[in-house]
C-alpha positions in Angstrom: -12.0 -27.7 0.5 -13.8 -26.5 3.7 -10.4 -26.2 5.5 -9.2 -23.8 2.7 -12.4 -21.8 2.7 -12.1 -21.4 6.5 -8.6 -20.1 6.2 -9.5 -17.8 3.5 -12.6 -16.5 5.5 -10.3 -15.9 8.6 -7.8 -14.1 6.4 -10.6 -12.0 4.9 -11.9 -11.1 8.3 -8.4 -10.2 9.5 -8.0 -7.7 6.6 -11.4 -6.2 7.4 -10.4 -5.8 10.9 -7.3 -3.9 9.9 -9.1 -1.8 7.5 -11.5 -0.7 10.1 -8.8 1.1 11.9 -8.1 3.2 9.0 -9.7 6.5 8.3 -10.6 6.4 4.4 -10.6 10.1 4.4 -6.9 10.1 5.2 -5.9 7.7 2.4 -8.4 8.4 -0.5 -6.3 11.2 -2.2 -2.9 9.4 -1.9 -4.5 6.3 -3.5 -6.4 8.1 -6.2 -9.8 6.6 -5.1 -13.1 8.1 -4.2 -15.3 7.7 -1.0 -19.1 7.1 -1.4 -20.8 7.0 1.8 -19.1 4.6 4.0 -17.3 2.9 1.2 -14.0 3.2 -0.6 -14.4 2.7 -4.4 -11.4 1.1 -6.0 -11.1 0.4 -9.8 -9.2 -2.5 -10.7 -8.7 -3.5 -14.3 -12.0 -1.7 -15.3 -14.0 -3.2 -12.5 -14.9 -1.0 -9.6 -14.9 -2.6 -6.0 -16.6 -1.3 -3.0 -14.7 -1.7 0.3 -16.2 -1.0 3.8 -15.5 -2.3 7.2 -18.4 -4.7 6.6 -16.8 -6.2 3.5 -15.9 -6.0 -0.1 -18.1 -6.4 -3.2 -17.4 -6.6 -7.0 -19.6 -4.8 -9.5 -22.1 -7.6 -9.1 -22.4 -7.2 -5.5 -20.5 -10.4 -4.7 -17.4 -11.0 -2.6 -14.4 -10.8 -4.9 -12.0 -13.7 -5.5 -9.5 -14.2 -2.8 -6.6 -12.8 -4.8 -8.5 -9.6 -5.3 -9.3 -9.3 -1.7 -5.7 -9.4 -0.8 -4.7 -7.1 -3.5 -7.3 -4.4 -2.5 -6.6 -5.0 1.2 -2.8 -4.4 0.9 -3.5 -1.5 -1.5 -5.4 0.1 1.5 -3.2 -0.9 4.3 0.2 -0.1 2.7 -1.0 3.4 1.5 2.0 5.8 1.5 1.9 8.9 3.6 2.2 11.0 0.4 2.0 10.1 -3.3 5.5 8.6 -4.0 7.7 9.6 -6.8 9.2 7.1 -9.3 7.6 7.0 -12.7 10.4 5.1 -14.5 9.5 1.7 -15.7 11.1 -1.4 -14.1 10.6 -5.1 -14.4 9.2 -7.3 -11.6 12.6 -8.6 -10.7 13.7 -5.1 -9.9 11.4 -4.7 -6.9 12.5 -5.5 -3.3 11.8 -9.0 -1.9 10.8 -10.2 -5.5 13.6 -12.9 -5.5 11.5 -15.9 -4.4 8.8 -14.9 -6.9 10.9 -14.2 -10.0 10.5 -17.7 -11.6 6.8 -17.7 -10.7 6.3 -14.4 -12.5 8.1 -15.3 -15.4 6.4 -18.6 -15.9 2.9 -17.9 -14.8 2.6 -14.4 -16.1 5.0 -13.5 -19.0 5.4 -17.0 -20.4 1.9 -17.7 -20.1 0.9 -14.5 -22.0 3.6 -15.2 -24.8 2.4 -18.8 -25.1 -1.3 -18.1 -25.0 -1.1 -15.4 -27.6 1.7 -16.8 -29.9 0.7 -16.3 -33.4 -2.3 -14.2 -32.3 -0.8 -10.6 -31.9 -4.0 -9.1 -33.6 -6.1 -11.0 -30.9 -3.9 -9.7 -28.1 -4.4 -6.1 -29.5 -8.2 -6.7 -29.5 -8.1 -8.0 -26.0 -5.8 -5.3 -24.7 -8.1 -2.6 -26.2 -11.2 -4.3 -24.7 -9.4 -4.1 -21.3 -8.9 -0.4 -21.6 -5.2 -0.5 -22.9 -3.7 2.5 -24.4 -0.4 3.7 -25.8 2.3 3.5 -23.3 4.1 6.7 -22.2 7.3 5.0 -22.8 8.5 4.9 -26.4 9.0 1.4 -27.3 9.1 -0.8 -30.6 7.1 -3.9 -30.2 4.3 -5.9 -32.0 2.1 -5.0 -29.2 2.6 -2.5 -26.5 -0.2 -1.4 -24.0 -0.5 0.5 -20.8 -3.2 -0.4 -18.4 -4.5 1.3 -15.3 -4.5 -1.7 -13.1 -5.0 0.4 -10.0 -5.1 4.2 -9.6 -1.7 5.5 -9.2 -0.4 2.0 -10.5 -0.2 1.5 -14.2 1.3 -1.7 -15.7 2.7 -2.3 -19.2 2.7 -5.1 -21.6 5.4 -5.6 -24.3 4.9 -8.4 -26.7 6.7 -9.7 -29.8 5.0 -12.3 -31.7 6.7 -15.6 -32.9 8.4 -15.6 -36.2 10.5 -18.1 -38.2 13.6 -17.5 -35.8 12.1 -16.7 -32.4 9.4 -17.7 -30.0 6.9 -15.1 -28.9 8.3 -13.0 -26.0 6.3 -11.0 -23.3 7.6 -8.5 -20.7 5.5 -6.9 -18.0 6.7 -3.7 -16.6 5.6 -1.6 -13.6 6.3 1.9 -12.5 9.1 1.8 -9.8 6.7 3.6 -7.3 4.5 0.5 -7.5 6.3 -1.2 -4.5 5.3 1.6 -2.4 1.6 0.6 -2.8 1.9 -3.1 -2.9 4.3 -5.8 -1.7 6.1 -8.1 -4.2 3.6 -11.0 -3.7 0.7 -8.7 -4.6 2.5 -7.1 -7.6 2.9 -10.8 -8.8 -0.9 -11.2 -8.4 -1.5 -8.1 -10.3 0.5 -9.6 -13.3 -1.6 -12.8 -12.9 -4.7 -10.8 -13.0 -3.5 -9.0 -16.2 -3.1 -12.5 -17.8 -6.5 -13.6 -16.6 -8.3 -10.5 -17.8 -6.6 -10.6 -21.2 -7.6 -14.2 -21.7 -11.2 -13.4 -20.8 -11.4 -10.4 -23.2 -10.0 -12.8 -25.9 -12.5 -15.4 -25.2 -15.3 -12.8 -25.2 -14.6 -11.6 -28.7 
């Protein structure tokens, strides 16, 4: 455990060193985030995180989980020069460099959600509402369809059909095509995992 923590700490410091070379004023508008003092405020699934050259903190003032540190860091470091176009909805496998992660995403995000909420579509609706989900901009016909603002400028959509006498429950996760301009494939997969994590937590909190 000590070895892993050391690796994580080094990676965290490396990200902070890279972030220190960026002017928050140059990227805030293109990311759709705000600046307060020396901190960049980034909402992620309803939680606002503060990022500065000195570190990152969650709403409780603690260092975020490592996955979130990576997502926020890449979101800042990969900021496009201008807000990218591409509001069409695509699946994870459509993104560049997603190939090695397609099985992971299918099993650990989409299948996990469909298995966990199988027979519980009403509970998924409640969890989705609690997570700030809203009707998607895309016209669809599913038992549950929600759009979430995972990050500013980067919505994510869940499409879920519950199990019936003939078929098992199914879940599909969609992103806008411009999402790959903000995050790489690995981080996009992490965002999907965070969606599953938050939906489970909202369900458990009911």
